[in-house]
C-alpha positions, 0 to 999 in steps of 0.5 A: 581155056581148057587144059589137062593141067591145073595151075600150081596152086590147085592141089593134085587129084587122082582122077583124070581131069580137065581144068577150066582156066578162063571163062569170060562172059558178058555181065548182062547175060552171064548166067546163061552164058556160063551155063552154056559154056559149062555144058560145053566143057562137060561134053568135052570132058566126056569126050576126053574121058575126064571124070573131074572138071575144076576151075577157080574164080574170084571170090571177093565182095559177096562171093556171088561168082562162087555161088553162080558156079555152085548153081551150075553144079560145082562144089567149092574146095579150096580158098586161096589168095593169089599174088598177081603181078601188080602185088595186090592179093586176089581172093580166089576159090577152087571149085570142082564138079564130077562128070 
C-alpha cells in the first residue's frame, strides 16, 4: 500500500514523499519481486512529484530484510520497536530512498 502519509512512528520530513506501508512477496522470488515492486513505486513517485520514498520493515533475526532494501537503494534511518496488538515487541527499521 502506497500513501502520501507516513505512520506516526516515522519522523516528519520536509520533502514531498510517498510511504510504502506494505510490500508482500513470495519468499522464493522475493528479491526479484521486491525489485520490480520498488521500480513501480519509483515510477509512481516521479509521476506524483515526490522526491522521497520511505518504508519500514521487520529488522529481526539477522537483519536480512533490511539489507535487501539497502541493496535496492534504500538507506536505514531509524530503528524502532513497535508494540502490536498482541503485546509483543516488533523490531523495525525505517528506510528511505531519494527519487
